[in-house]
C-alpha positions as CSV (number, residue, x, y, z in Angstrom):
1,M,0.0,0.0,0.0
2,E,1.3,3.4,-0.9
3,L,0.8,6.2,1.6
4,E,-1.6,8.9,0.7
5,L,-2.5,12.3,2.2
6,R,-5.6,10.8,3.8
7,H,-3.4,8.3,5.6
8,A,-1.2,11.1,7.0
9,R,-4.3,12.9,8.2
10,I,-5.5,9.8,10.0
11,V,-2.2,9.4,11.8
12,V,-2.1,13.1,12.7
13,T,-5.7,13.1,13.9
14,I,-5.1,10.0,16.2
15,S,-1.9,11.7,17.6
16,N,-3.6,15.0,18.2
17,S,-6.8,13.5,19.8
18,G,-4.8,11.2,22.0
19,S,-6.8,8.0,21.3
20,I,-8.2,5.9,18.5
21,S,-11.7,6.3,19.8
22,A,-11.4,10.1,19.9
23,G,-9.7,10.1,16.5
24,A,-12.6,8.0,15.1
25,Q,-15.1,10.6,16.5
26,E,-13.1,13.4,15.0
27,L,-13.0,11.8,11.6
28,G,-16.5,10.5,11.6
29,L,-15.5,6.9,11.2
30,P,-16.4,3.8,13.2
31,Q,-13.6,2.9,15.6
32,P,-13.1,-0.6,14.1
33,S,-12.7,0.9,10.7
34,L,-10.1,3.5,11.9
35,T,-8.2,0.7,13.8
36,A,-8.1,-1.4,10.6
37,Q,-6.8,1.6,8.6
38,L,-4.1,2.4,11.1
39,R,-2.9,-1.2,11.0
40,R,-2.6,-1.0,7.2
41,I,-0.7,2.3,7.5
42,E,1.7,0.7,10.1
43,R,2.3,-2.2,7.9
44,A,3.2,0.1,5.1
45,V,5.7,2.1,7.2
46,G,7.2,-1.1,8.7
47,G,6.2,-0.8,12.4
48,D,3.8,0.4,15.0
49,L,3.4,4.2,15.2
50,F,1.6,4.2,18.6
51,V,1.5,2.2,21.9
52,R,-2.1,1.6,22.8
53,S,-3.3,1.6,26.4
54,R,-6.5,2.2,28.3
55,S,-5.5,5.8,28.7
56,G,-5.0,6.4,25.0
57,V,-2.0,6.3,22.6
58,T,1.6,7.4,22.8
59,P,4.0,7.5,19.9
60,T,6.5,4.7,19.6
61,E,10.1,5.5,18.6
62,L,9.1,5.2,15.0
63,G,6.0,7.3,15.6
64,A,8.0,10.0,17.2
65,R,10.1,10.3,14.0
66,L,7.3,10.0,11.5
67,V,4.3,11.8,13.0
68,P,5.8,15.3,12.9
69,R,6.7,14.7,9.3
70,L,3.2,13.5,8.5
71,A,1.8,16.6,10.3
72,D,4.0,18.8,8.2
73,L,2.7,17.1,5.1
74,V,-0.9,17.7,6.1
75,R,-0.1,21.3,6.9
76,Q,1.5,21.9,3.6
77,A,-1.4,20.2,1.7
78,D,-3.9,22.4,3.6
79,E,-1.9,25.5,2.6
80,V,-1.8,24.4,-1.1
81,M,-5.6,23.9,-1.0
82,A,-6.2,27.2,0.7
83,E,-4.1,29.0,-1.9
84,A,-6.0,27.2,-4.7
85,L,-9.4,28.0,-3.1
86,A,-8.5,31.6,-2.6
87,G,-8.1,32.0,-6.4
88,S,-11.3,30.1,-7.2
89,A,-14.3,32.1,-8.4
90,G,-16.7,29.3,-8.0
91,P,-19.5,29.4,-5.4
92,L,-19.2,27.9,-1.9
93,R,-21.9,25.3,-1.7
94,L,-23.2,24.3,1.7
95,G,-25.7,21.7,2.7
96,S,-28.0,21.4,5.7
97,T,-30.7,19.0,7.0
98,E,-34.4,19.6,7.4
99,W,-34.6,23.2,6.2
100,T,-32.4,26.2,5.5
101,P,-33.9,29.5,6.6
102,P,-33.0,32.4,4.2
103,T,-31.5,34.2,7.3
104,L,-29.0,31.3,7.7
105,R,-27.7,31.7,4.1
106,E,-27.5,35.5,4.7
107,A,-25.5,35.0,7.9
108,L,-23.1,32.7,6.2
109,Q,-22.7,35.1,3.3
110,A,-22.0,37.9,5.7
111,A,-19.3,35.8,7.4
112,L,-17.7,35.0,4.0
113,P,-18.0,38.3,2.0
114,D,-15.4,37.2,-0.6
115,A,-17.3,34.1,-1.5
116,V,-20.6,33.4,-3.3
117,V,-22.5,31.2,-0.8
118,Q,-25.1,28.8,-2.1
119,T,-27.2,26.5,0.2
120,R,-29.0,23.3,-0.3
121,T,-31.4,21.3,1.9
122,L,-31.1,17.5,1.8
123,N,-31.2,14.5,4.1
124,P,-28.0,13.6,6.2
125,A,-26.9,10.6,4.0
126,A,-27.3,12.6,0.8
127,A,-25.5,15.6,2.3
128,L,-22.5,13.5,3.3
129,D,-22.4,11.8,0.0
130,A,-22.4,15.2,-1.8
131,V,-19.5,16.3,0.4
132,R,-17.6,13.1,-0.5
133,R,-18.2,13.6,-4.2
134,G,-17.2,17.3,-4.0
135,T,-20.6,18.8,-5.1
136,L,-20.9,20.4,-1.6
137,A,-18.0,22.0,0.2
138,A,-19.5,21.2,3.6
139,A,-22.7,20.2,5.2
140,L,-24.4,20.7,8.6
141,V,-25.9,17.4,9.6
142,P,-27.3,15.8,12.8
143,Q,-25.7,12.9,14.6
144,V,-26.3,11.1,17.9
145,P,-23.1,9.8,19.5
146,G,-23.0,6.3,21.1
147,P,-23.6,2.7,20.0
148,A,-27.3,2.8,21.0
149,F,-28.0,5.1,18.0
150,G,-25.3,3.7,15.7
151,G,-23.0,6.8,15.9
152,A,-23.1,9.3,13.1
153,L,-26.4,9.4,11.3
154,G,-26.3,8.7,7.6
155,D,-22.5,8.3,7.7
156,G,-22.0,4.8,6.5
157,G,-18.8,5.2,4.4
158,G,-16.5,2.3,3.9
159,D,-12.8,1.9,4.6
160,D,-11.8,3.1,1.2
161,E,-14.0,6.2,1.2
162,P,-12.5,9.5,2.2
163,A,-12.8,10.4,5.8
164,L,-14.8,13.5,6.5
165,A,-13.5,16.0,9.1
166,R,-16.0,17.4,11.6
167,S,-16.5,20.3,13.9
168,L,-19.3,20.2,16.6
169,I,-21.5,23.3,16.4
170,V,-23.9,22.5,19.3
171,R,-25.5,19.6,21.2
172,E,-29.3,20.0,21.1
173,P,-31.6,18.4,23.7
174,V,-34.7,16.4,22.6
175,W,-37.8,18.1,24.0
176,L,-41.6,17.8,23.9
177,A,-43.5,20.1,21.5
178,V,-47.0,21.1,22.5
179,P,-49.5,23.8,21.3
180,H,-48.8,27.3,22.6
181,G,-50.4,27.9,26.0
182,H,-50.8,24.2,26.9
183,P,-50.8,23.5,30.7
184,L,-47.7,21.3,30.3
185,T,-45.6,24.3,29.6
186,T,-46.0,25.5,33.2
187,G,-44.9,22.3,35.0
188,G,-41.2,22.3,34.4
189,P,-39.1,19.4,33.0
190,V,-40.8,16.0,32.5
191,D,-39.4,12.5,32.9
192,P,-39.2,10.5,29.6
193,A,-40.3,7.4,31.5
194,G,-43.7,9.0,32.1
195,L,-43.9,11.1,29.0
196,V,-46.5,8.9,27.1
197,E,-48.7,8.5,30.2
198,L,-48.5,12.3,30.9
199,A,-49.6,13.1,27.3
200,D,-52.5,10.6,27.6
201,R,-53.7,12.2,30.8
202,C,-53.7,15.6,28.9
203,G,-55.7,14.1,26.0
204,L,-52.8,14.7,23.6
205,A,-52.5,12.5,20.5
206,W,-49.1,12.3,18.7
207,V,-47.3,12.8,15.4
208,R,-44.2,10.7,14.9
209,S,-41.3,10.6,12.4
210,S,-41.5,8.1,9.5
211,P,-39.3,5.0,10.0
212,D,-36.9,6.1,7.3
213,H,-36.4,9.6,8.8
214,W,-33.1,10.2,10.7
215,F,-35.0,11.3,13.8
216,H,-37.0,8.1,14.1
217,T,-34.4,6.2,16.1
218,V,-33.9,9.0,18.5
219,E,-37.7,9.5,19.0
220,R,-38.4,5.8,19.5
221,R,-35.7,5.6,22.2
222,V,-37.3,8.5,24.1
223,L,-40.9,7.6,23.7
224,E,-40.3,4.0,24.7
225,A,-38.4,4.8,27.8
226,G,-41.5,4.0,29.9
227,G,-41.9,0.6,28.3
228,R,-44.3,1.4,25.5
229,G,-44.9,4.0,22.8
230,P,-48.0,6.2,22.4
231,D,-51.2,4.5,21.2
232,R,-52.8,7.5,19.6
233,V,-50.5,8.4,16.6
234,L,-52.4,10.5,14.1
235,H,-49.7,10.9,11.4
236,H,-46.1,10.1,10.5
237,V,-44.0,13.0,9.2
238,D,-40.9,13.4,7.2
239,S,-39.5,16.6,8.8
240,H,-39.5,18.5,12.0
241,Q,-41.3,21.4,10.2
242,E,-44.2,19.2,9.2
243,A,-44.4,17.8,12.7
244,M,-44.5,21.4,14.2
245,H,-47.3,22.4,11.8
246,W,-49.4,19.5,13.1
247,V,-48.6,20.5,16.7
248,R,-49.6,24.1,16.1
249,D,-52.6,23.5,13.9
250,Q,-54.0,20.2,15.2
251,G,-53.2,20.5,18.9
252,V,-51.1,17.3,19.1
253,A,-47.7,16.4,20.7
254,A,-44.4,15.6,19.1
255,L,-40.7,15.3,20.0
256,T,-38.3,17.7,18.4
257,T,-35.0,19.5,18.8
258,P,-35.4,23.2,19.7
259,S,-34.1,24.3,16.3
260,G,-37.0,22.4,14.7
261,A,-39.7,24.4,16.5
262,L,-42.0,27.0,15.0
263,P,-43.7,30.1,16.4
264,G,-47.0,29.0,18.0
265,V,-45.4,25.8,19.4
266,A,-44.2,25.6,23.0
267,L,-41.3,23.4,24.1
268,V,-41.2,21.4,27.3
269,P,-37.8,20.2,28.6
270,V,-37.5,16.4,28.8
271,T,-34.8,15.2,31.3
272,G,-32.0,12.8,30.5
273,T,-32.7,12.5,26.7
274,A,-29.9,11.9,24.2
275,R,-28.4,15.0,22.7
276,V,-28.5,15.5,18.9
277,E,-25.3,16.9,17.7
278,L,-25.3,19.4,14.9
279,V,-22.0,18.9,13.2
280,L,-20.3,20.6,10.3
281,R,-18.7,18.0,8.0
282,W,-16.2,18.5,5.1
283,R,-13.8,16.5,3.1
284,G,-10.1,16.8,4.1
285,S,-8.6,20.0,3.0
286,A,-11.3,20.9,0.5
287,V,-12.1,24.0,2.6
288,S,-9.5,26.4,3.9
289,H,-8.9,26.9,7.7
290,E,-9.9,30.5,7.4
291,T,-13.2,29.5,5.8
292,L,-13.9,26.8,8.3
293,H,-13.2,29.1,11.2
294,A,-15.7,31.7,9.7
295,L,-18.3,29.0,9.0
296,V,-18.2,27.4,12.5
297,D,-18.3,30.8,14.2
298,A,-21.1,32.0,12.0
299,L,-23.2,28.8,12.6
300,R,-22.8,29.0,16.4
301,A,-23.7,32.7,16.4
302,Y,-26.7,32.0,14.2
303,Y,-27.8,29.2,16.6
304,C,-27.7,31.6,19.5
305,A,-29.6,34.3,17.6
306,Y,-32.3,31.7,16.9
307,A,-32.4,30.6,20.6
308,R,-33.0,34.2,21.6
309,S,-36.2,34.1,19.6
310,R,-37.4,31.2,21.9
311,P,-37.3,32.8,25.3
312,A,-37.9,29.6,27.3
313,Y,-35.1,27.8,25.5
314,W,-32.7,30.8,25.7
315,T,-33.3,31.0,29.4
316,W,-32.6,27.3,29.7
317,M,-29.3,27.7,27.8
318,R,-28.2,30.6,30.1
319,R,-29.1,28.6,33.2
320,H,-27.2,25.5,32.0
321,P,-24.1,26.8,30.1
322,A,-22.2,23.6,30.9
323,E,-24.6,21.8,28.5
324,F,-23.5,24.1,25.6
325,P,-19.7,24.5,25.9
326,E,-19.3,25.1,22.2
327,L,-21.4,28.2,22.4
328,R,-19.7,29.8,25.4
329,R,-18.3,32.6,23.3
330,H,-21.8,33.6,22.2
331,L,-23.6,33.1,25.5
332,P,-24.0,36.0,27.9
333,S,-23.5,35.6,31.7
334,P,-25.6,32.8,33.2
335,V,-28.9,33.6,34.8
336,A,-30.0,32.3,38.2
337,A,-32.2,29.3,38.3
């Protein structure tokens, strides 16, 4: 096997992150896949690059010699790509999941005044495939960490596909959406184990995600925490936006992330649910460091601007800043509980 730039990036990512598991998370790959790729790289260079232990990895003597040179190779490749991109007059195409508000495209364009920003809405698997094929520069997609949910949603690339880099924008809670003014909004956080029974007592029917929608697995896990799912399901939807229209117009209940809510819909915190991560994904050095920094900062600032439009959620974020460490630069001083 001949060494390629992506192999150098794998080694450098493992070294910088301190463990194979952390490196797999950073690259958006299953840990067994990354381990197998590292073994092939080590066979190609003639020896182990890292000593594995429960606490992480440390470079071997060979690794101490080669990792800095591989890191320099990655840095130079990124500089070459940045220089090439700086002279490109083509548009910067960005994907997102569920929906793309016009204000989001405007915020990204303002953050990148020298580029022509184009946006596209598509499902997570299609967005990641478009990034791999180069038809999108980057995509904002949801994922739920942990084996219970299968790791990155829609990211089923094989060993020979290019690894996609990632930057976490925010971890969103999964909350209950009910019609505006519903009594449940005054009772504080609810326990997922009693969520279905609570909705039944309030006479609330449900809308749920279609089985092929990315949120279905998350939703099923939360709604079945008490041993059974809801009996009264009126409709299955294919987007958060459709679900929120049903909540607002038909007076039903649904689960959602706060960024999926609409005016006229109230959010009720649900304790202990899995967090949906909104992650920016891109292919290797296809986007310059300067552009990535501007994109990540603009996305986090936009998320906070959105949260301010949802007073209950904004107050929650300010009372629980430890749950939103990526947004700390954009969050004001915490408020008292």
